[in-house]
SELO-258802 format. One line per 4 residues: number of its first residue (from 1); their letters; for each residue x, y, z of N, C-alpha, C, O. Coordinates in nm, 2 decimals. Example, Ala and Ser with C-alpha at 12.3 -4.5 7.8 and 13.67 -1.06 7.14 Angstrom:
// residues 2
1) as) 1.32/-0.57/0.78/1.23/-0.45/0.78/1.32/-0.33/0.78/1.42/-0.33/0.85 ~ 1.28/-0.22/0.71/1.37/-0.11/0.71/1.29/0.00/0.79/1.34/0.11/0.80 .
This chain:
// residues 126
1) masf) -3.59/7.01/4.23/-3.59/6.86/4.24/-3.73/6.81/4.18/-3.83/6.87/4.22 ~ -3.72/6.72/4.09/-3.84/6.67/4.03/-3.89/6.54/4.10/-3.81/6.46/4.15 ~ -4.02/6.53/4.12/-4.08/6.41/4.17/-4.19/6.36/4.08/-4.25/6.44/4.01 ~ -4.21/6.23/4.08/-4.31/6.17/3.98/-4.40/6.07/4.06/-4.35/6.00/4.15 .
5) rnrs) -4.53/6.07/4.03/-4.62/5.98/4.09/-4.72/5.94/3.99/-4.76/6.02/3.90 ~ -4.77/5.82/4.00/-4.87/5.76/3.91/-5.01/5.79/3.97/-5.04/5.74/4.08 ~ -5.09/5.87/3.90/-5.23/5.90/3.95/-5.33/5.87/3.84/-5.32/5.92/3.73 ~ -5.42/5.78/3.87/-5.52/5.73/3.78/-5.47/5.72/3.63/-5.52/5.79/3.54 .
9) nqwq) -5.38/5.63/3.62/-5.33/5.60/3.48/-5.25/5.71/3.42/-5.23/5.71/3.29 ~ -5.21/5.81/3.49/-5.13/5.92/3.44/-5.01/5.95/3.53/-5.02/5.92/3.65 ~ -4.90/5.99/3.47/-4.79/6.03/3.55/-4.79/6.18/3.58/-4.79/6.26/3.49 ~ -4.78/6.21/3.71/-4.78/6.35/3.74/-4.63/6.39/3.78/-4.57/6.33/3.86 .
13) arvr) -4.58/6.49/3.71/-4.45/6.54/3.74/-4.46/6.67/3.82/-4.54/6.76/3.78 ~ -4.38/6.68/3.92/-4.37/6.81/4.00/-4.23/6.85/4.01/-4.14/6.78/4.06 ~ -4.20/6.98/3.98/-4.07/7.04/3.99/-4.08/7.14/4.10/-4.16/7.23/4.09 ~ -4.00/7.12/4.20/-3.99/7.22/4.32/-3.85/7.27/4.33/-3.75/7.20/4.34 .
17) rtgy) -3.84/7.40/4.33/-3.71/7.47/4.35/-3.74/7.59/4.45/-3.84/7.66/4.44 ~ -3.64/7.61/4.53/-3.65/7.72/4.63/-3.65/7.86/4.55/-3.56/7.87/4.46 ~ -3.74/7.94/4.58/-3.75/8.07/4.51/-3.83/8.07/4.38/-3.85/8.18/4.32 ~ -3.89/7.96/4.35/-3.97/7.95/4.23/-4.10/7.88/4.26/-4.10/7.80/4.36 .
21) pdet) -4.21/7.91/4.19/-4.34/7.84/4.22/-4.33/7.69/4.17/-4.26/7.66/4.08 ~ -4.40/7.61/4.24/-4.41/7.47/4.20/-4.47/7.46/4.06/-4.57/7.53/4.03 ~ -4.41/7.37/3.98/-4.47/7.34/3.85/-4.52/7.20/3.85/-4.44/7.11/3.88 ~ -4.64/7.17/3.81/-4.70/7.04/3.80/-4.76/7.02/3.67/-4.83/7.11/3.62 .
25) rsft) -4.75/6.90/3.62/-4.81/6.87/3.49/-4.83/6.72/3.48/-4.75/6.64/3.54 ~ -4.93/6.67/3.41/-4.96/6.53/3.40/-4.94/6.48/3.26/-4.96/6.55/3.16 ~ -4.89/6.35/3.25/-4.86/6.29/3.12/-4.90/6.15/3.12/-4.93/6.09/3.22 ~ -4.92/6.09/3.00/-4.96/5.95/2.99/-4.84/5.86/3.01/-4.87/5.74/3.05 .
29) srqd) -4.72/5.90/2.99/-4.60/5.81/3.01/-4.50/5.88/3.10/-4.49/6.00/3.11 ~ -4.43/5.79/3.18/-4.33/5.84/3.27/-4.22/5.91/3.19/-4.16/6.01/3.24 ~ -4.18/5.86/3.07/-4.07/5.92/3.00/-4.11/6.06/2.96/-4.02/6.15/2.96 ~ -4.23/6.09/2.92/-4.27/6.22/2.88/-4.26/6.32/3.01/-4.22/6.43/3.00 .
33) aekw) -4.30/6.26/3.12/-4.30/6.34/3.25/-4.15/6.37/3.28/-4.12/6.49/3.32 ~ -4.07/6.28/3.27/-3.92/6.30/3.30/-3.86/6.40/3.20/-3.78/6.49/3.25 ~ -3.90/6.39/3.08/-3.85/6.49/2.98/-3.89/6.63/3.01/-3.81/6.72/3.00 ~ -4.02/6.65/3.04/-4.07/6.78/3.08/-4.00/6.83/3.20/-3.97/6.95/3.20 .
37) arsv) -3.99/6.75/3.30/-3.92/6.79/3.43/-3.78/6.84/3.40/-3.74/6.94/3.46 ~ -3.71/6.76/3.32/-3.57/6.80/3.29/-3.57/6.94/3.22/-3.48/7.02/3.24 ~ -3.66/6.96/3.13/-3.66/7.09/3.05/-3.70/7.20/3.14/-3.64/7.31/3.13 ~ -3.79/7.18/3.24/-3.82/7.29/3.33/-3.70/7.32/3.42/-3.67/7.44/3.45 .
41) esdi) -3.64/7.21/3.47/-3.52/7.23/3.56/-3.41/7.30/3.48/-3.34/7.39/3.54 ~ -3.39/7.27/3.36/-3.29/7.33/3.28/-3.32/7.48/3.26/-3.22/7.56/3.26 ~ -3.44/7.51/3.23/-3.48/7.65/3.21/-3.45/7.73/3.34/-3.41/7.84/3.34 ~ -3.48/7.67/3.46/-3.46/7.74/3.58/-3.31/7.76/3.60/-3.27/7.87/3.64 .
45) dkgq) -3.23/7.66/3.57/-3.08/7.67/3.59/-3.03/7.78/3.50/-2.93/7.85/3.53 ~ -3.08/7.79/3.37/-3.03/7.89/3.28/-3.09/8.03/3.30/-3.04/8.13/3.24 ~ -3.19/8.04/3.39/-3.25/8.17/3.42/-3.35/8.20/3.31/-3.39/8.32/3.30 ~ -3.40/8.11/3.24/-3.50/8.13/3.13/-3.64/8.09/3.16/-3.73/8.09/3.08 .
49) fvnv) -3.66/8.05/3.29/-3.79/8.00/3.33/-3.90/8.11/3.33/-3.87/8.21/3.39 ~ -4.01/8.08/3.27/-4.12/8.18/3.27/-4.24/8.10/3.33/-4.28/8.00/3.27 ~ -4.30/8.15/3.43/-4.42/8.09/3.49/-4.54/8.14/3.42/-4.58/8.26/3.42 ~ -4.61/8.05/3.35/-4.73/8.09/3.27/-4.86/8.04/3.33/-4.97/8.06/3.27 .
53) seak) -4.86/7.99/3.46/-4.98/7.94/3.52/-5.08/8.05/3.54/-5.20/8.03/3.52 ~ -5.04/8.17/3.58/-5.14/8.28/3.60/-5.19/8.33/3.46/-5.31/8.36/3.45 ~ -5.11/8.33/3.36/-5.15/8.38/3.23/-5.26/8.28/3.17/-5.35/8.33/3.10 ~ -5.25/8.15/3.20/-5.35/8.06/3.15/-5.48/8.08/3.21/-5.58/8.03/3.16 .
57) rktl) -5.49/8.14/3.33/-5.62/8.17/3.40/-5.68/8.30/3.35/-5.80/8.32/3.39 ~ -5.62/8.37/3.27/-5.67/8.50/3.22/-5.74/8.49/3.09/-5.71/8.40/3.01 ~ -5.84/8.57/3.07/-5.91/8.58/2.94/-5.86/8.70/2.86/-5.79/8.79/2.92 ~ -5.89/8.70/2.73/-5.86/8.82/2.65/-5.93/8.95/2.71/-5.87/9.05/2.71 .
61) gdli) -6.05/8.93/2.76/-6.12/9.04/2.82/-6.05/9.09/2.95/-6.04/9.21/2.97 ~ -5.99/9.00/3.03/-5.91/9.05/3.14/-5.79/9.13/3.10/-5.76/9.23/3.16 ~ -5.72/9.09/2.99/-5.61/9.16/2.94/-5.65/9.30/2.89/-5.58/9.40/2.91 ~ -5.76/9.30/2.82/-5.81/9.43/2.77/-5.85/9.53/2.88/-5.82/9.64/2.88 .
65) sryl) -5.91/9.47/2.99/-5.95/9.55/3.10/-5.83/9.61/3.17/-5.82/9.73/3.20 ~ -5.72/9.54/3.18/-5.60/9.59/3.24/-5.54/9.69/3.16/-5.49/9.80/3.21 ~ -5.54/9.67/3.03/-5.48/9.77/2.93/-5.56/9.90/2.94/-5.50/10.01/2.94 ~ -5.69/9.89/2.95/-5.78/10.01/2.96/-5.75/10.09/3.08/-5.76/10.22/3.08 .
69) vevn) -5.71/10.03/3.19/-5.68/10.10/3.32/-5.54/10.15/3.32/-5.51/10.26/3.36 ~ -5.44/10.07/3.28/-5.30/10.10/3.30/-5.23/10.17/3.18/-5.15/10.26/3.20 ~ -5.27/10.14/3.06/-5.20/10.19/2.94/-5.28/10.29/2.86/-5.23/10.40/2.83 ~ -5.40/10.26/2.84/-5.48/10.34/2.75/-5.49/10.49/2.79/-5.49/10.58/2.70 .
73) plmk) -5.51/10.52/2.92/-5.52/10.67/2.96/-5.40/10.75/2.92/-5.41/10.87/2.90 ~ -5.28/10.69/2.90/-5.16/10.76/2.86/-5.14/10.78/2.71/-5.05/10.85/2.67 ~ -5.23/10.72/2.63/-5.22/10.72/2.49/-5.30/10.83/2.43/-5.40/10.88/2.48 ~ -5.26/10.88/2.31/-5.33/10.98/2.23/-5.45/10.90/2.17/-5.44/10.79/2.13 .
77) gase) -5.57/10.96/2.17/-5.68/10.90/2.12/-5.74/10.79/2.21/-5.80/10.69/2.16 ~ -5.72/10.81/2.34/-5.77/10.71/2.43/-5.92/10.68/2.43/-5.96/10.57/2.45 ~ -5.99/10.79/2.41/-6.14/10.77/2.41/-6.19/10.68/2.29/-6.28/10.60/2.31 ~ -6.13/10.70/2.17/-6.17/10.61/2.06/-6.13/10.47/2.09/-6.20/10.38/2.06 .
81) dtir) -6.01/10.45/2.14/-5.96/10.32/2.17/-6.05/10.25/2.27/-6.07/10.13/2.26 ~ -6.09/10.33/2.37/-6.18/10.27/2.48/-6.30/10.22/2.42/-6.35/10.11/2.45 ~ -6.36/10.29/2.32/-6.49/10.24/2.26/-6.46/10.11/2.18/-6.54/10.02/2.20 ~ -6.36/10.11/2.11/-6.33/9.99/2.03/-6.30/9.87/2.12/-6.35/9.76/2.10 .
85) lkai) -6.22/9.89/2.22/-6.18/9.78/2.31/-6.29/9.73/2.39/-6.30/9.61/2.41 ~ -6.38/9.82/2.43/-6.50/9.77/2.51/-6.59/9.69/2.42/-6.66/9.60/2.46 ~ -6.60/9.72/2.29/-6.68/9.65/2.19/-6.62/9.51/2.18/-6.69/9.41/2.17 ~ -6.49/9.50/2.17/-6.42/9.37/2.16/-6.45/9.28/2.29/-6.47/9.16/2.28 .
89) mrrp) -6.45/9.35/2.40/-6.47/9.28/2.53/-6.61/9.21/2.53/-6.63/9.12/2.61 ~ -6.71/9.26/2.46/-6.84/9.21/2.46/-6.86/9.09/2.37/-6.96/9.02/2.37 ~ -6.76/9.06/2.29/-6.76/8.95/2.19/-6.73/8.81/2.27/-6.66/8.81/2.37 ~ -6.78/8.70/2.22/-6.76/8.57/2.28/-6.61/8.53/2.29/-6.58/8.47/2.39 .
93) fakv) -6.53/8.57/2.20/-6.39/8.52/2.20/-6.31/8.60/2.31/-6.20/8.55/2.34 ~ -6.37/8.70/2.37/-6.30/8.77/2.48/-6.31/8.70/2.61/-6.25/8.73/2.71 ~ -6.40/8.60/2.61/-6.42/8.52/2.73/-6.35/8.39/2.73/-6.37/8.31/2.83 ~ -6.27/8.36/2.63/-6.19/8.24/2.62/-6.08/8.24/2.72/-6.00/8.34/2.73 .
97) mgay) -6.06/8.13/2.79/-5.95/8.12/2.89/-5.82/8.08/2.82/-5.82/8.02/2.71 ~ -5.71/8.13/2.88/-5.58/8.08/2.83/-5.50/8.17/2.74/-5.54/8.18/2.62 ~ -5.41/8.24/2.80/-5.33/8.34/2.72/-5.25/8.27/2.61/-5.20/8.34/2.52 ~ -5.22/8.14/2.63/-5.13/8.08/2.53/-5.21/7.99/2.44/-5.16/7.88/2.40 .
101) epdr) -5.33/8.03/2.40/-5.41/7.96/2.30/-5.46/8.05/2.19/-5.58/8.06/2.17 ~ -5.37/8.12/2.12/-5.41/8.21/2.01/-5.49/8.14/1.90/-5.57/8.20/1.84 ~ -5.46/8.01/1.87/-5.53/7.94/1.77/-5.68/7.93/1.81/-5.77/7.95/1.72 ~ -5.71/7.90/1.93/-5.84/7.89/1.98/-5.92/8.03/1.97/-6.03/8.03/1.93 .
105) wlri) -5.85/8.13/2.01/-5.91/8.27/2.01/-5.94/8.30/1.86/-6.05/8.35/1.83 ~ -5.85/8.27/1.77/-5.87/8.30/1.63/-5.98/8.22/1.57/-6.07/8.28/1.50 ~ -5.99/8.09/1.61/-6.10/8.01/1.56/-6.24/8.06/1.61/-6.33/8.06/1.53 ~ -6.25/8.10/1.73/-6.37/8.15/1.79/-6.41/8.28/1.72/-6.53/8.31/1.69 .
109) ftdh) -6.31/8.37/1.70/-6.33/8.50/1.64/-6.38/8.48/1.50/-6.48/8.54/1.46 ~ -6.32/8.39/1.42/-6.36/8.38/1.28/-6.50/8.31/1.27/-6.58/8.34/1.18 ~ -6.52/8.21/1.36/-6.66/8.15/1.36/-6.76/8.25/1.39/-6.87/8.25/1.32 ~ -6.74/8.34/1.48/-6.84/8.44/1.52/-6.85/8.55/1.42/-6.96/8.59/1.38 .
113) evyg) -6.74/8.61/1.37/-6.74/8.73/1.29/-6.77/8.70/1.14/-6.84/8.76/1.07 ~ -6.70/8.59/1.09/-6.71/8.56/0.95/-6.83/8.47/0.92/-6.90/8.49/0.82 ~ -6.85/8.37/1.00/-6.96/8.27/0.97/-7.08/8.29/1.06/-7.16/8.19/1.06 ~ -7.10/8.40/1.12/-7.22/8.43/1.20/-7.25/8.34/1.32/-7.36/8.30/1.35 .
117) gksq) -7.14/8.30/1.39/-7.16/8.22/1.51/-7.15/8.07/1.48/-7.14/7.99/1.58 ~ -7.16/8.03/1.36/-7.14/7.88/1.33/-7.00/7.85/1.30/-6.92/7.94/1.27 ~ -6.97/7.72/1.32/-6.83/7.68/1.29/-6.81/7.69/1.14/-6.91/7.68/1.06 ~ -6.69/7.70/1.09/-6.66/7.71/0.95/-6.71/7.59/0.87/-6.76/7.60/0.76 .
121) rsat) -6.70/7.47/0.93/-6.74/7.35/0.86/-6.89/7.35/0.84/-6.94/7.32/0.73 ~ -6.97/7.38/0.95/-7.12/7.38/0.93/-7.16/7.50/0.84/-7.27/7.48/0.78 ~ -7.09/7.61/0.84/-7.13/7.72/0.75/-7.11/7.68/0.61/-7.18/7.73/0.52 ~ -7.01/7.60/0.58/-6.98/7.57/0.44/-7.08/7.46/0.39/-7.10/7.44/0.27 .
125) lt) -7.13/7.38/0.48/-7.22/7.27/0.44/-7.36/7.32/0.42/-7.43/7.25/0.34 ~ -7.40/7.43/0.48/-7.53/7.47/0.46/-7.55/7.57/0.35/-7.66/7.62/0.32 .
């Protein structure tokens, strides 16, 4: 069941279903909030709902750490991979939040690796 409320000039939509975590999101218009709530409820009904709230709180470094503990020891060449992955974890782009923001990760990576820490725009102007 979806509920809507107006909070500081934004509409907050909340979808609550038994057996599923609450999903909440804010929108500028009520129509957008209703559309989102319908899509979440539809996904739940179809069995296609995926909760991404925990994934958004993780960094690339968190994912690599988990991989190093759970998967890497089972692989051939684990020691070499460990060295490479730990080097990646020391880079600034490994600290970016949000598993669903690959564009942001790529932008930070290219700014750091290709343009020496400057943004692409400032690197081309100088």
